[in-house]
Structure formats: C-alpha cells, structure tokens
C-alpha positions in Angstrom: 3.1 1.4 22.6 0.7 1.4 19.7 -2.9 1.1 20.7 -4.2 0.9 17.2 -2.6 2.1 14.0 -3.9 5.0 12.1 -6.9 4.2 9.9 -6.9 5.8 7.6 5.4 16.9 -15.7 7.3 14.7 -17.6 6.8 15.3 -21.3 5.9 12.3 -23.6 8.4 11.3 -26.4 7.9 9.6 -29.7 8.0 5.9 -29.6 10.5 3.8 -31.6 9.8 0.1 -30.9 7.1 -1.6 -29.0 5.4 -0.4 -25.8 4.2 -2.9 -23.2 1.7 -1.5 -20.7 0.0 -3.8 -18.2 0.3 -6.8 -20.4 -1.1 -5.1 -23.5 1.4 -5.1 -26.4 0.9 -2.3 -28.8 2.9 -1.5 -31.9 4.2 1.9 -31.1 4.5 5.0 -33.3 7.6 5.7 -35.2 9.8 8.8 -34.9 7.3 11.0 -36.8 6.2 13.6 -34.2 2.7 13.8 -35.8 2.1 10.3 -34.3 2.2 11.7 -30.8 0.8 15.1 -31.5 -2.8 15.8 -30.4 -5.3 16.8 -33.0 -8.3 19.0 -32.8 -11.8 18.1 -34.0 -14.2 20.9 -33.1 -14.2 21.2 -29.3 -12.6 17.7 -28.9 -8.9 16.8 -28.6 -7.6 13.5 -29.9 -4.5 12.2 -28.2 -2.7 9.1 -29.5 -2.1 6.5 -26.7 -1.0 2.9 -26.6 -3.9 0.9 -28.1 -5.7 3.7 -29.8 -6.7 7.3 -29.1 -8.1 9.2 -26.2 -10.8 11.7 -27.2 -11.2 14.6 -24.7 -14.4 16.7 -24.9 -13.1 20.0 -23.7 -16.6 21.3 -23.1 -17.0 18.8 -20.2 -13.7 16.9 -19.7 -15.5 13.7 -20.7 -13.0 11.2 -22.1 -13.6 8.4 -24.6 -11.2 5.7 -25.6 -11.1 5.0 -29.3 -9.6 1.5 -29.4 -7.6 0.4 -32.5 -10.2 -2.4 -33.2 -12.9 0.2 -33.5 -14.4 -0.1 -30.0 -15.4 2.9 -27.9 -14.9 3.0 -24.2 -16.3 5.5 -21.8 -13.1 6.4 -19.8 -14.6 9.3 -17.8 -17.8 11.3 -17.6 -17.4 15.1 -17.6 -17.0 17.3 -14.6 -19.9 19.4 -13.4 -19.9 23.2 -13.4 -16.9 23.9 -15.6 -18.6 26.7 -17.6 -17.7 27.4 -21.1 -14.3 26.3 -22.4 -11.8 28.6 -24.0 -10.3 27.9 -27.5 -8.0 24.9 -28.0 -4.4 25.6 -28.7 -2.0 22.9 -29.9 1.7 23.6 -29.5 4.0 20.8 -30.4 2.9 17.7 -28.4 0.6 19.7 -26.0 -3.0 20.7 -26.3 -4.2 23.5 -23.9 -7.4 25.2 -23.1 -9.1 27.1 -20.2 -12.3 27.2 -18.2 -12.4 30.9 -17.3 -15.4 30.7 -15.0 -13.5 28.2 -12.8 -10.0 29.7 -13.2 -8.7 26.4 -14.6 -6.1 25.9 -17.3 -6.1 22.4 -18.8 -3.6 20.5 -20.9 -3.5 17.1 -22.5 -0.7 15.1 -24.1 0.6 11.6 -24.6 3.1 10.4 -21.9 4.6 7.0 -22.4 1.6 5.6 -24.1 -0.9 7.2 -21.6 -3.2 10.2 -21.8 -2.0 12.8 -19.3 -4.3 15.6 -18.3 -3.0 18.4 -16.1 -5.3 20.9 -14.5 -4.0 24.1 -12.9 -6.3 26.4 -10.8 -5.7 30.0 -10.0 -7.9 29.8 -6.9 -8.7 27.5 -4.0 -11.6 25.2 -5.0 -12.6 21.5 -5.4 -13.1 19.5 -8.5 -14.9 16.1 -8.8 -13.2 14.4 -11.7 -12.6 11.9 -13.3 -15.9 10.2 -13.0 -15.2 6.5 -13.8 -17.0 3.2 -14.2 -19.8 4.7 -16.3 -19.3 2.5 -19.3 -22.2 -0.1 -19.6 -19.6 -2.8 -20.1 -17.7 -2.1 -16.9 -17.4 -5.4 -15.0 -15.0 -4.9 -12.1 -13.4 -2.2 -10.1 -9.8 -2.6 -8.9 -8.7 -0.7 -5.8 -5.3 -0.9 -4.0 -6.7 -1.2 -0.5 -4.1 -3.2 1.3 -2.7 -5.6 -1.2 -5.7 -5.0 -3.5 -9.3 -5.8 -4.3 -11.1 -6.6 -7.5 -14.8 -6.0 -7.0 -17.6 -7.0 -9.5 -19.4 -3.7 -10.0 -22.8 -5.2 -9.5 -21.8 -7.3 -6.4 -24.7 -6.8 -3.9 -22.3 -6.9 -0.9 -20.0 -4.2 -2.1 -22.9 -2.0 -3.2 -24.4 -2.2 0.3 -23.4 -0.3 3.5 -22.3 -3.6 5.0 -19.0 -3.3 3.1 -18.3 0.2 4.4 -16.9 1.1 1.0 -19.5 3.3 -0.7 -19.8 7.0 0.0 -16.6 6.9 2.1 -13.9 9.1 0.6 -10.5 7.3 0.4 -7.5 9.6 0.7 -5.0 8.6 -2.0 -2.1 8.7 0.5 -3.7 6.9 3.4 -6.9 5.2 2.3 -5.1 3.5 -0.6 -1.6 2.0 -0.6 -1.0 3.3 -4.2 -2.6 6.3 -6.0 -4.4 4.4 -8.8 -7.6 2.5 -9.5 -8.9 0.6 -12.5 -11.9 -0.9 -14.3 -12.2 -4.0 -16.4 -14.4 -3.0 -19.3 -15.4 -6.0 -21.4 -12.3 -7.8 -22.6 -10.0 -4.8 -21.8 -9.4 -2.4 -19.0 -8.6 1.2 -18.1 -6.0 2.4 -15.5 -6.3 5.7 -13.7 -3.3 7.2 -11.9 -3.2 10.4 -9.9 0.5 11.3 -9.2 -0.7 14.4 -7.4 -2.0 12.3 -4.6 -1.9 14.8 -1.8 -5.2 16.7 -1.8 -6.9 13.9 -3.8 -9.6 11.5 -2.7 -11.5 8.7 -4.4 -15.1 8.0 -3.5 -16.9 4.9 -4.6 -20.7 5.3 -5.1 -23.4 2.8 -5.9 -25.4 4.1 -9.0 -28.1 1.8 -10.3 -26.6 -1.1 -8.3 -23.1 -0.6 -9.8 -19.9 0.7 -8.4 -18.7 4.0 -9.7 -15.5 5.7 -8.6 -15.0 9.5 -8.6 -11.9 11.3 -7.7 -12.0 14.8 -6.1 -9.1 17.2 -5.8 -8.6 20.2 -3.5 -6.8 23.0 -5.3 -5.2 25.0 -2.5 -2.3 27.5 -2.5 -1.1 26.8 1.1 -1.2 23.0 0.4 0.7 23.5 -2.8 -1.9 21.5 -4.7 -2.9 24.0 -7.3 -1.9 21.4 -10.0 -3.8 18.2 -10.5 -2.5 15.4 -12.8 -4.3 12.3 -13.9 -3.1 9.7 -16.4 -5.3 7.2 -18.3 -4.1 4.0 -19.9 -5.8 1.3 -22.0 -4.9 -2.1 -20.6 -5.9 -5.7 -21.0 -8.5 -7.3 -18.7 -6.1 -8.8 -16.2 -7.1 -7.9 -12.6 -3.6 -6.7 -12.0 -3.2 -4.7 -15.3 -3.3 -1.3 -13.6 -0.7 -2.4 -11.1 1.6 -3.3 -14.0 0.9 0.1 -15.5 1.7 1.9 -12.2 4.9 -0.1 -11.8 6.0 1.0 -15.2 5.2 4.6 -14.3 7.3 4.4 -11.1 10.2 3.1 -13.1 9.8 5.7 -15.8 9.9 8.5 -13.2 12.8 7.1 -11.1 10.5 6.3 -8.2 11.3 2.5 -7.9 14.1 1.0 -5.9 14.6 -2.8 -5.9 15.2 -4.9 -2.9 18.4 -6.1 -4.7 19.7 -2.5 -4.7 18.7 -2.1 -1.1 20.6 -5.2 -0.1 23.7 -4.0 -2.0 23.6 -0.9 0.1 22.8 -2.7 3.3 23.6 -6.5 3.2 21.7 -7.0 6.5 18.4 -6.6 4.6 19.1 -10.0 3.0 18.3 -11.6 6.4 14.7 -10.7 5.8 14.6 -13.3 2.9 12.8 -16.4 4.2 12.0 -14.8 7.6 8.7 -14.9 9.4 8.0 -11.8 11.6 7.0 -11.9 15.2 6.4 -9.4 18.0 7.6 -10.7 21.4 6.0 -10.3 24.6 6.9 -11.1 28.2 9.2 -14.1 28.3 9.3 -14.2 24.6 12.0 -11.5 24.7 14.5 -13.6 26.6 17.6 -15.5 25.4 15.8 -18.7 26.3 13.0 -18.0 24.0 15.4 -17.2 21.2 17.2 -20.5 21.7 13.8 -22.3 21.7 13.0 -20.8 18.3 16.3 -21.9 16.9 15.8 -25.4 18.4 12.4 -25.6 16.8 14.1 -25.1 13.4 13.1 -21.5 12.7 15.9 -20.7 10.3 15.2 -17.0 9.9 13.1 -14.6 11.9 12.4 -10.9 12.3 11.7 -10.1 16.0 10.2 -6.9 17.2 9.2 -5.5 20.6 7.3 -2.4 21.7 9.5 0.5 22.9 8.2 0.2 26.4 10.0 0.1 29.7 11.0 -3.6 29.2 12.9 -3.8 25.9 15.0 -6.7 24.9 18.3 -6.9 26.7 21.6 -6.8 24.9 22.0 -10.5 25.9 18.7 -11.3 24.1 19.6 -9.2 21.1 23.0 -11.0 20.9 21.2 -14.4 21.1 19.0 -13.3 18.2 22.0 -12.3 16.1 23.8 -15.5 16.8 20.7 -17.4 15.6 20.8 -15.4 12.3 17.7 -13.3 13.3 17.0 -9.6 13.1 15.7 -8.0 16.3 14.8 -4.5 17.2 12.3 -2.0 18.6 8.9 -0.7 17.5 9.1 3.1 17.8 6.9 6.0 16.9 7.5 9.7 16.3 3.8 10.4 15.9 2.6 11.2 19.4 3.6 13.5 22.3 2.2 13.5 25.8 3.0 15.2 29.1 6.1 13.3 30.2 4.7 13.2 33.8 1.6 11.2 32.7 2.6 9.7 29.4 1.3 6.1 29.0 4.2 4.9 27.0 7.9 5.9 26.6 7.7 6.6 22.9 5.3 9.5 23.7 7.7 11.1 26.2 9.7 13.9 24.6 12.0 16.4 26.3 11.6 20.1 26.0 10.5 21.8 23.8 8.4 19.0 22.2 5.7 19.1 24.8 3.5 20.9 24.3 5.0 23.3 21.8 5.8 20.6 19.3 2.2 19.6 18.7 0.5 19.9 15.3 -1.8 23.0 15.5 -5.0 23.4 13.5 -6.1 26.6 11.7 -7.6 27.9 15.0 -4.3 27.6 16.7 -5.3 24.6 18.9 -3.2 21.5 19.3 -4.5 18.5 17.4 -5.4 15.8 19.9 -3.5 12.6 19.2 -4.7 9.2 18.3 -7.1 7.7 20.8 -7.5 11.1 22.5 -3.9 10.7 23.9 -1.7 13.8 24.0 -1.2 15.4 20.6 0.0 14.6 17.1 3.7 15.5 17.0 4.7 17.8 14.2 7.4 16.4 11.9 8.5 20.0 11.3 9.0 20.7 15.0 11.1 17.5 15.2 13.1 18.5 12.1 14.1 21.7 13.8 15.6 19.7 16.7 17.6 16.9 15.0 19.5 16.2 18.2 16.4 14.9 19.9 16.1 12.1 17.2 19.8 11.4 17.5 19.6 11.0 21.2 16.4 8.9 21.0 18.0 6.6 18.4 21.2 6.1 20.5 19.1 5.2 23.5 16.7 2.9 21.9 19.4 0.9 20.0 21.9 0.8 22.8 21.1 -2.9 23.2 22.6 -3.5 19.7 19.2 -3.7 17.8 19.8 -4.5 14.1 16.3 -3.6 12.8 14.0 -0.7 13.4 10.2 -0.4 13.0 9.0 3.2 12.8 5.2 3.2 13.2 2.9 5.2 10.8 5.6 7.3 9.2 5.0 5.6 5.9 1.2 5.1 6.3 0.3 8.3 4.5 -1.6 10.4 7.0 -0.1 13.8 6.6 -0.9 17.0 8.6 -1.2 20.7 8.0 0.5 22.5 10.9 -0.5 26.1 11.5 1.8 26.7 14.4 3.8 29.9 13.7 6.8 28.2 15.3 6.9 25.2 12.9 4.4 25.8 10.1 4.1 23.1 7.4 1.7 21.7 4.8 1.2 18.0 4.0 3.8 18.2 1.2 6.4 19.3 3.8 5.2 16.7 6.3 5.8 14.0 3.7 9.2 15.4 2.9 10.1 15.4 6.6 9.0 11.8 7.1 11.0 10.6 4.1 14.0 12.5 5.3 14.0 10.9 8.8 13.2 7.4 7.4 16.1 7.8 4.9 18.4 8.8 7.7 17.6 5.5 9.5 17.8 3.3 6.5 20.7 4.8 4.6 22.8 6.8 7.1 22.4 4.4 10.0 22.1 1.3 7.9 19.1 0.0 9.8 16.8 -2.7 8.4 13.9 -0.3 8.4 10.1 -1.0 8.3 7.0 1.0 8.8 3.2 0.5 9.0 1.0 0.1 5.9 3.7 1.6 3.6 2.4 3.6 0.7 4.2 3.4 -2.6 5.5 6.9 -2.1 7.8 5.6 0.7 8.8 2.3 -0.9 12.3 3.5 -1.9 13.5 3.9 1.7 12.0 0.9 3.4 12.8 -2.8 3.5 9.5 -4.2 4.9 5.9 -3.1 5.7 3.6 -4.4 8.4 0.0 -3.9 7.2 0.1 -3.1 3.5 -1.2 -6.6 2.8 -4.4 -6.1 4.8 -7.4 -4.5 3.0 -8.8 -3.0 6.2 -12.6 -2.6 6.6 -13.7 0.3 8.8 -15.7 -2.2 10.7 -12.5 -3.8 12.0 -12.0 -0.9 14.4 -15.4 -1.5 15.9 -14.6 -5.2 16.4 -11.3 -4.3 18.1 -13.0 -2.0 20.6 -15.1 -5.0 21.9 -12.9 -5.9 24.8 -14.9 -9.0 25.6 -14.6 -10.7 22.3 -11.3 -9.1 21.1 -9.4 -8.7 24.4 -7.8 -5.6 25.9 -4.3 -4.5 26.8 -3.9 -6.7 29.8 -2.0 -8.5 31.0 1.1 -6.5 30.0 3.2 -9.6 29.4 0.7 -11.0 26.9 -2.1 -8.6 26.0 -5.3 -10.4 25.1 -5.9 -8.3 22.1 -2.9 -10.1 20.5 -3.1 -13.5 22.1 -6.9 -14.1 22.5 -8.3 -15.8 19.4 -11.3 -13.9 18.0 -14.0 -14.4 15.3 -14.5 -11.6 12.9 -18.1 -10.4 12.2 -19.2 -11.9 8.9 -19.1 -8.6 7.0 -15.6 -7.8 8.2 -14.3 -11.3 7.3 -15.9 -11.0 3.8 -14.5 -7.5 3.1 -11.0 -8.3 4.3 -10.3 -12.0 3.8 -12.6 -13.4 1.1 -10.0 -14.6 -1.5 -12.6 -14.2 -4.3 -12.1 -10.4 -4.1 -8.5 -10.1 -3.2 -5.8 -9.5 -5.9 -2.1 -8.8 -5.4 -1.9 -5.3 -6.8 0.7 -4.3 -4.2 2.9 -7.3 -4.9 2.6 -6.8 -8.7 4.1 -3.3 -8.2 6.4 -3.7 -5.2 7.1 -7.4 -4.5 10.8 -7.0 -5.4 11.1 -3.7 -3.5 9.3 -4.0 -0.1 8.5 -7.2 1.9 4.9 -6.9 2.8 2.9 -8.5 5.7 -0.4 -8.2 7.5 -1.1 -5.8 10.3 0.6 -6.5 13.7 -2.6 -6.6 15.7 -3.9 -9.4 13.3 -1.2 -12.0 14.0 -1.6 -15.4 12.4 -3.2 -17.2 15.4 -5.5 -14.3 16.3 -8.1 -15.3 13.6 -8.5 -19.1 13.6 -11.1 -19.0 10.8 -8.8 -17.2 8.5 -5.7 -19.2 9.1 -5.8 -21.5 6.1 -6.6 -18.6 3.8 -3.8 -16.5 5.2 -1.3 -19.3 5.0 -2.2 -19.9 1.3 -2.0 -16.1 0.6 1.4 -16.0 2.2 2.7 -18.6 -0.3 0.7 -17.2 -3.2 2.1 -13.7 -2.7 5.5 -14.9 -1.5 5.1 -12.8 1.6 5.9 -13.8 5.3 3.4 -14.4 8.1 3.3 -12.0 11.0 3.1 -13.5 14.5 3.1 -12.6 18.2 5.1 -14.9 20.4 5.9 -15.8 24.0 7.1 -19.0 25.5 3.5 -20.4 25.8 2.9 -19.7 22.1 6.1 -21.4 21.2 5.2 -24.4 23.2 1.7 -24.6 21.7 2.3 -23.6 18.1 6.1 -23.8 17.7 6.2 -27.0 15.7 3.5 -25.8 13.2 5.2 -22.4 12.9 8.5 -24.1 12.1 6.8 -26.3 9.5 5.3 -23.3 7.8 8.5 -21.2 8.0 10.6 -24.0 6.6 8.2 -24.4 3.6 8.2 -20.7 3.0 11.9 -19.9 3.5 13.4 -21.5 0.3 10.6 -20.0 -1.8 11.2 -16.5 -0.5 15.0 -16.8 -0.6 14.7 -17.7 -4.3 12.0 -15.3 -5.4 11.9 -12.5 -2.7 13.9 -10.2 -4.9 12.1 -11.2 -8.1 9.1 -9.3 -9.4 5.6 -10.8 -9.4 5.2 -11.1 -13.2 1.8 -12.8 -13.5 -1.4 -13.4 -11.6 -4.4 -15.4 -12.8 -7.7 -16.8 -11.7 -7.9 -20.4 -12.9 -11.6 -20.9 -12.0 -14.7 -18.9 -12.6 -15.3 -18.4 -8.9 -11.8 -16.9 -8.5 -10.9 -19.4 -5.7 -8.1 -21.1 -7.5 -5.3 -18.7 -8.2 -1.8 -18.7 -9.7 1.1 -16.3 -9.3 4.4 -16.2 -11.1 7.6 -14.6 -10.0 10.5 -13.6 -12.3 10.9 -15.4 -15.5 9.5 -18.6 -14.0 11.7 -18.4 -10.9 8.6 -19.5 -8.8 5.1 -20.5 -9.8 2.4 -20.9 -7.1 -1.1 -22.4 -7.4 -3.4 -22.0 -4.4 -6.8 -23.6 -4.0 -9.0 -21.5 -1.7 -12.1 -23.4 -2.7 -13.8 -26.5 -1.3 -13.3 -28.8 -4.3 -10.1 -30.4 -5.7 -8.8 -28.6 -8.7 -7.1 -31.0 -11.0 -4.9 -32.8 -8.5 -4.7 -29.9 -6.0 -6.9 -30.5 -2.9 -9.0 -27.7 -1.4 -7.1 -25.7 1.1 -3.7 -26.6 -0.3 -1.0 -24.8 -2.3 1.6 -26.1 -4.8 4.8 -24.1 -5.2 7.4 -24.9 -7.9 10.8 -23.4 -8.2 12.4 -23.4 -11.6 14.9 -25.9 -10.3 12.3 -28.3 -8.9 11.2 -31.5 -10.7 7.8 -31.4 -9.0 5.8 -28.9 -7.0 6.1 -28.6 -3.3 2.8 -29.0 -1.6 1.5 -27.4 1.6 -1.9 -28.1 3.2 -1.7 -25.9 6.3 -5.0 -27.0 7.8 -4.1 -30.7 7.5 
C-alpha cells in the first residue's frame, strides 16, 4: 500500500505558409533557404525565428530576442566560466562554435520557428544555463508544477521561503510535469523547452525581490547526458502560451497520442469519460456498495483499491462492470522488502528480487526505499525476469479487474543502478518503465493510469492521479502530523484519507489559490490523459478547498478524486451524485477535445474562462467573492455548443 507518493535533433525546415506558435501568428518565411539560415555579426549569431530573430552572443551564450516590431527582449543571460569562444562556422542552416576551455561544442539553428541551441560536452561537468527572467519587463513566471502556476515575479509570497519554491532545484522529470517554463515579458512572452530533461534541473531564485529561473545540466557519459538541448520561442502574453508551444513541439516530434486514438485501440477507455474516481475502503469494496452508488445515480465511476490482502472480490468487480464502472487494483513495482516482514503485498517479490533486485548506489549499497522501507526495486532487474511480472499480473487481476493503476512508474523519479548484475542509468530506467506500462496498456488492453504522470509517459496512459496538484514541499510535513492529518488506522477506513483536515495557510496558498493556478497541463494534454488530484487529497479531505476544487474540476474538465466506503456514501452520496451528474455530460462531450483557450476575465485572476475544441465547451468559473456579470461568487457556468443557455453549478450552495 502506498504510504505517500514520491515527491519529487530534428533539423528545422523552410516555412511556406503561416506558423502559429502559442497563439502568436507570424507570417513565415518563404522557401528561400536564406530566410532560415543563421547570420554572423562579429561574435554574435542571428537566427530567424517566428516573430523576429534570436541573437546569440557566442562569447557568453547570452540570448536577445529581436522582435519584428523593433523591441528587444532579454531571453537569457550568459553562462559563467565558459572561457574564450572559438570561431563561428555557418554550414547550411547550422551555426557552430566551441568553448575549448570547457570542452563544449555549441550549435544554433531555427527549428519550427524556435531557436534551438545544442551543447555537447566531451567531459563530465555541470553548466548553469539558460539564466531567465532577467529582462526588466518580466512580469510573470509560468511553471508546470502539477497542472501549472503563473507567478508574478515580484510576488512577496513566492519570493519568500514560505512558498518553498526558491533555491529548491526542480528535476525536469519529477519536479515538473513537463520540461518547460516561461515568462511573460511586457505584452509578449518567451517559452523555454529542454527536451533533454534527464540530468536537467530548474532552480528559481529571488534576485532583487523578483523570481529568476536558471536551468542546470549535468553532462555525464554514464548517464548518456553529454548532449543538452534547449529551445526558445517568442510567444504572446497568454499564461498558457508556453503550453501551446510545447504541445506543438510534442506533435512535431511524434510524441503526442490522443485519447481518441487510445479509445480506438482500447474501447474500454471510453468508460472514463464522465467518470469520477474513487478509492474504496472496507465495506466500500462490496457488491452492496456498488449497488448503492448506482442507486444514488452515479452513472460512471472509476473504482480503485490498494493491492492489499483484502482486494475486491470477483463478485464485487462483476457488480461494478454491470453498473458500467471500471474497477481495479492499485499496484506498485517500486519497492521490495523481505517477504517475511513486508508491510504490504505489493512489496513482496519472490527470488531473486529480494535482496539482489535492489537499486545499488555507486558504493555498491542498496538504496533504501521510500519511507525507509526495504529498497527501491530496479526496473532493470525486473526486466531480466519478465515471468515475475506476468505471474503478478495474472494473480492481481484474477478477479476480472478492468483497470490498473501502477503507482509512480510515470512520476519521473529515475534511478542510476550500479549493481553489476543489472546496471542501468536513468535513461534505461525510463525505457524500462515505458516498456512495462506499454505492455499493460497495449498488450493486455488495461485501462492504465499512474501517479503524477509526466508528459514523457503520456502516450501510454489513459489517466493520471496527481498531475493536477501543484504540490508544496510543506504538504509532506502536514501529512506527517498524525493528530491533525490522521494515520493509517483503522485499516478499513484510514484517517489520513477520511479525517477532514485544514491545511496550513502557506500550503493552501501555494497549492490551491486560484489566482496563481493555470491549466498548463490541460492545455498540452487534456485530450490525451485524464488528469486528477492526488489520491491522498480526496475531495472531502480538505473542506476549505472544496468549492475551489469543484470549480476547478469543471473549468479544467477533469474529474474529482474521492475515497469511499458505505458511511461516506450515506453522508455525501447525494452531493457526489449531483456533482457527477453535472460533470458527466460535459466530460463526455469534451473529454476528447483539446483545451484551446484559457483567459483571466478579471484583474485579480479570480474569474476564469476555458474553451475546449472549436467551441465544444465553454466554462466560466467565479472563484472570487463578488458576482461577475450575472455569475455569483463560488459558481460556474458551463455551456456546450448544443446548449441554448449555460448550465450553472454552485457547489457550496
């Protein structure tokens, strides 16, 4: 049982028509190759990009945007300690130069309207670059933590230690859900994308009371990270402009798979449309509880249970299927413990997984597992024994489960394993995880989900629990307070799920203040992965955030996540049914459509509007305390293109 989830060169071509990047429409170059070819001016390289030119100072790697209207934007400051740059060479569409003192070779070119810079190192070292947010006109920083944040650069809270953001390196595979960040600079923006995410971190610092973000890359031969790529795009000032840019990049590189395509390959995935998600405990796993959900009017549900010693019976699974629900286990391949003393079945592995299958550090010692339990289990060790996973799957789905949740595989925490029996680097670890998730989703046709799914895993999964939550590190401290948060007893209804709790003010502000949250994840992946909050933060766990979370669910067209037993169904069942019945037709209509627009309608950012598809669904949510036009505070209006008038929900009423 999960105790707490892990915290944690494509050449450009000439353009022929019009390029749309992040909402910024630019008349593109014609077929003349000179229009995409870099030019040299002294020790600077000028690269044509959508919206203007990027000027790279090869002496320092500082980058300036020369916008078509004559404006200049500081895209990045230079990198320290590069030493003297070698001569610039331009061959075709590519400019190259070197930094001999650092063993670096650099190249710059135009790639689909973006500046692309690739650095190759001939040695193991670190480089802090790009250095962003230095333009005096920088107004807001966008970060894909959870669904996404847009932070005013001079906001006192986010510049303070209370927010636990500054001076805290964020791994691009685990600390962020997608490997990009962005700044609004005046009435335009800049998007930064690091496709070489493994080995790269992003650190936000407070400099002069303003937020600056600096990436840092580890060049390492064993890690296969000797190449470092960053792309830069000029965008408009929309808070989701960078997400639109990244979505375009994914599609250009064949790394996007739509939910529609997934449903065509596995029609059972369509049962997620309109469904709320719920983990079941105790008597919530019984056929009687399933019938009660149906009698309440819950038309669609995803039902999960931990892979403990008391799973749902075949009779209960059959009842769920008859109700039109999906039901299946939570499982984890991340932990191994001594089978004689393991505290949960998912950590019990037969020989030779314990203890030889553990991840080993560079000193040859097993890496202690999460929560000081057992060890982290090497994906390479498991890959060498595929029969173990086959047997495990057969056992855990013998009750007929028609959905599967594989914890943390998609969360982006990768390991270097120095065991001589199953060595791997983080690149191989990611490959292994993708392979075993693909086997579940494509070969076994399971409706597959995972935790806090990073974009790198989005092509193989149908849903994600946790990618919507912009976690503050202070949350973990709050969850360790057993008195206020609750512990793991009683087993049939653990208090840490069922006991209502009040978040400390800083945690509530960092995670759930709607003025800061923006749907970056939904802009990129709404029509690919169904996204929810974390499982240990079910809807009724946080009473003070209920209205905000219900409005966000409708605004983002994403389901609520619950924990249920018979008592919860008796207490909250009617309200859950009211919310689910409001949500279901909206999600059924627009769940496979992209989020095409997001706007703040008021200066305080508390009235927000989202659009899906070509007007398929339009949602206006009022998170404020005053009526906006005719929309009361704490209410949401949703209008399908077939509706004559909006559908209103006031969840707190």
